[in-house]
C-alpha positions in Angstrom: 0.0 0.0 0.0 1.4 3.4 -1.0 1.5 6.1 1.6 -0.9 9.1 1.0 0.3 12.2 2.8 -3.0 14.0 2.6 -4.3 13.2 6.1 -0.9 13.9 7.8 -0.4 17.1 5.9 -4.0 18.3 6.6 -3.5 17.6 10.3 -0.3 19.5 10.3 -1.9 22.5 8.4 -4.8 22.6 10.8 -2.5 22.4 13.8 -0.4 25.3 12.5 -3.6 27.3 11.8 -4.7 26.7 15.4 -1.3 27.8 16.8 -1.3 30.9 14.7 -4.8 31.6 15.9 -3.5 31.4 19.5 -0.8 33.9 18.6 -3.3 36.2 17.0 -5.4 36.1 20.1 -2.3 37.0 22.2 -1.6 40.0 20.0 -5.2 41.2 20.1 -5.1 41.0 24.0 -1.9 43.0 23.9 -3.5 45.6 21.6 -6.4 46.0 24.0 -4.0 46.7 26.9 -1.3 48.6 25.1 0.1 51.6 27.1 -2.9 51.5 29.5 -0.6 52.6 32.2 -0.3 56.0 30.5 -3.9 56.6 31.6 -3.1 55.9 35.3 -1.1 57.7 37.9 1.7 58.7 38.1 2.1 58.6 34.3 -1.1 60.5 33.4 -0.3 63.6 35.5 3.3 63.8 34.3 2.4 63.3 30.6 -0.4 65.9 31.0 2.1 68.4 32.5 4.7 67.9 29.8 2.0 68.1 27.1 2.3 66.9 23.6 5.9 68.0 23.3 7.3 64.6 22.3 5.1 64.6 19.2 6.6 67.8 17.8 10.3 67.5 18.5 13.0 65.6 16.7 13.4 62.0 17.9 16.8 61.4 19.6 17.6 65.2 19.4 18.7 67.2 22.4 15.2 68.5 23.1 13.9 65.0 23.0 16.6 63.8 25.4 15.8 66.7 27.8 12.1 65.8 27.6 12.9 62.2 28.5 14.7 63.4 31.6 11.7 65.5 32.6 9.5 62.4 32.1 11.8 60.1 34.1 9.3 59.2 36.8 6.5 58.5 34.4 8.8 56.6 32.0 10.3 54.5 34.8 6.7 53.5 35.8 5.7 53.0 32.2 8.7 50.7 31.4 8.1 48.7 34.6 4.5 47.9 33.5 5.0 47.5 29.7 7.0 44.6 28.4 7.1 45.9 24.8 9.9 48.4 25.8 13.5 47.1 25.9 13.8 49.3 29.1 11.5 46.9 30.9 14.2 44.2 30.9 17.6 44.3 32.7 19.1 42.9 29.6 17.1 45.0 27.1 16.1 43.5 23.8 17.6 40.1 24.8 14.9 39.8 27.5 12.0 40.3 25.1 9.7 37.7 23.6 8.6 37.6 20.0 5.3 39.1 21.1 7.1 42.0 22.9 9.0 42.6 19.7 5.9 42.7 17.5 4.2 45.1 19.9 7.4 47.2 20.0 7.5 47.5 16.2 3.9 48.5 16.1 4.6 51.1 18.8 7.6 52.4 16.9 5.5 52.8 13.8 2.7 54.6 15.6 5.3 56.9 17.3 7.0 57.7 14.0 3.7 58.9 12.6 3.5 61.6 15.3 6.7 63.3 14.4 6.5 66.2 11.9 10.1 66.0 10.8 9.7 63.3 8.2 10.3 60.4 10.6 9.3 57.2 9.0 9.5 53.6 10.3 12.7 52.8 8.5 14.5 55.7 10.2 12.8 54.9 13.5 14.1 51.3 13.3 17.6 52.6 12.4 17.7 55.1 15.3 16.0 52.8 17.8 18.3 49.9 16.9 21.3 52.1 17.8 19.6 53.3 21.0 18.7 49.8 22.2 21.6 47.8 20.8 19.5 45.8 18.4 21.7 43.5 16.4 22.0 43.6 12.7 20.0 40.4 12.1 17.0 41.5 14.2 17.2 45.0 12.8 16.9 43.5 9.3 13.9 41.3 10.4 12.2 44.4 11.7 12.8 46.2 8.4 11.6 43.1 6.5 8.5 43.0 8.5 7.8 46.7 8.0 8.3 46.2 4.2 6.0 43.1 4.2 3.3 45.1 5.9 3.7 47.9 3.3 5.2 50.6 5.5 8.4 50.8 3.4 
């Protein structure tokens, strides 16, 4: 009797579909909770006091770095409660999961859209990769993902 791979292949396909569905659910859950700590104290009061300054200044410029210093208490709290930031982990990017990385990339994209100085996701990935010591291979994966989504 000859082997017919149809049943085994179909079982494998269905299993992968199920596992991808579990991943999709995890990402949707993350989306529903993304940055919720910014709406709570102490973050809310500090972000309110600083205003929308981060949206109108150059990313990684001197004014940006000064604003980060003013936001230190809020950012420390934010990073403590949000795993999609490399700052959450003692070992930065190396402590992150694939889900953290996906949420981080989406966060970088959304943040790049707030800047009026022509910031785009490719430039954000470049600057943030330097800032967070993202290795070349992971940086390329982030760029590839942005390209696959149609952002680049």
